C-alpha positions in Angstrom: 0.0 0.0 0.0 1.4 3.4 -1.0 2.1 5.9 1.8 -0.4 8.8 2.0 1.2 12.1 1.0 0.9 15.0 3.5 2.2 18.4 2.5 4.8 19.8 4.7 2.9 23.1 5.1 -0.9 23.0 5.3 -3.1 26.0 6.3 -5.7 25.4 9.0 -8.7 27.7 8.8 -11.0 28.5 11.7 -14.6 28.3 10.5 -17.8 29.5 12.2 -20.2 27.0 10.6 -18.3 23.7 10.1 -21.0 21.9 8.2 -21.5 24.8 5.8 -17.7 25.2 5.2 -17.3 21.5 4.7 -20.1 21.5 2.1 -18.5 24.5 0.4 -15.1 22.9 0.1 -16.3 19.4 -0.9 -19.3 20.1 -3.1 -18.3 23.4 -4.7 -14.6 23.2 -4.9 -14.2 19.5 -5.2 -12.1 18.7 -2.1 -12.2 15.2 -0.6 -12.0 14.5 3.2 -8.8 12.7 4.0 -9.3 12.7 7.7 -12.0 14.0 10.0 -12.8 14.1 13.7 -15.2 15.7 16.2 -14.7 17.6 19.5 -14.1 20.1 17.9 -15.2 19.4 14.3 -12.1 19.1 12.1 -11.4 17.9 8.5 -8.2 17.5 6.6 -9.1 18.2 2.9 -7.3 17.4 -0.4 -8.0 18.5 -4.0 -5.4 17.0 -6.4 -2.6 17.4 -3.9 -3.7 20.9 -2.6 -4.4 20.4 1.0 -6.0 22.4 3.8 -7.6 21.9 7.1 -10.8 23.4 8.5 -11.7 23.4 12.2 -14.8 24.7 14.0 -14.1 27.7 16.2 -13.9 26.7 19.8 -12.5 27.8 23.1 -8.8 27.2 23.4 -8.2 27.3 19.7 -5.5 29.2 17.8 -6.9 32.8 18.0 -4.1 35.3 18.5 -6.5 38.3 18.3 -10.3 38.7 18.1 -11.8 37.3 14.9 -13.7 39.7 12.7 -15.3 38.8 9.4 -14.0 38.5 6.8 -11.4 36.1 8.1 -7.9 35.9 6.6 -7.5 39.5 5.6 -4.2 40.1 3.7 -3.8 36.5 2.3 -5.2 34.6 -0.6 -4.9 30.8 -0.9 -4.0 29.6 -4.4 -5.5 26.1 -5.0 -4.1 24.4 -8.1 -6.6 21.9 -9.4 -6.7 19.6 -12.4 -9.9 21.2 -13.9 -10.6 24.7 -12.8 -13.3 25.1 -15.4 -15.4 22.4 -13.8 -14.9 24.0 -10.4 -15.9 27.4 -11.8 -19.1 25.9 -13.3 -20.1 24.3 -10.0 -19.5 27.6 -8.2 -21.5 29.5 -10.9 -24.3 27.0 -10.8 -24.6 27.4 -7.1 -24.9 31.1 -7.5 -21.9 31.7 -5.2 -20.6 35.3 -5.6 -17.2 35.8 -7.3 -14.5 38.2 -6.1 -12.9 38.1 -9.6 -14.2 36.2 -12.6 -12.5 33.3 -14.4 -9.7 34.5 -16.6 -6.2 33.6 -17.8 -3.4 35.5 -16.1 0.3 35.5 -16.8 3.0 35.7 -14.2 6.7 36.2 -15.0 8.9 33.3 -13.8 12.2 34.6 -15.2 13.5 37.1 -17.8 12.4 34.9 -20.7 9.3 33.0 -19.6 5.9 33.6 -18.0 3.5 31.0 -16.5 -0.1 31.1 -17.7 -2.7 30.3 -15.1 -6.5 30.1 -15.5 -8.0 31.2 -12.3 -10.8 33.0 -10.4 -11.3 34.4 -6.9 -14.0 33.8 -4.4 -14.5 34.0 -0.7 -15.5 31.0 1.4 -18.3 31.3 4.0 -16.0 32.9 6.5 -14.5 35.4 4.0 -11.1 33.6 3.3 -10.0 34.6 -0.2 -9.5 31.6 -2.4 -7.9 31.4 -5.9 -8.8 28.1 -7.6 -6.4 27.9 -10.5 -5.0 25.6 -13.2 -1.5 25.8 -14.7 -1.9 26.1 -18.5 1.8 26.1 -19.3 4.6 28.5 -20.0 5.3 30.9 -22.8 7.8 33.4 -23.9 7.5 36.5 -21.8 5.7 39.4 -23.4 7.1 42.8 -22.4 
């Protein structure tokens, strides 16, 4: 049996409504639950190797300051997935609001090349900013 791969760095997001957040990540974004427990509710999620954890807010958790919505201000989580178009269609069909529509963006990787990413932005139920994306390849850098 192959060993299960766990990323060396995995964000853990505090969520207010665990069931609603779990539904958002699994049904809309296509994550699967690799591990879950209760007391407090917790799930380790995976989507094509992109991993994150969600945990219900509870006393004694990791809060370093009072939480105010939207959570995670100042950070966005890029989630590379094998089929961002299918994810986008699920989000759109659910009527979930977008922060930025689906589009192809180019990011310089060196002086000669840029990486082409298809991506969109949305906020999860607690306001964390997410960027589902798919790597389309590299091309010569346009100046």
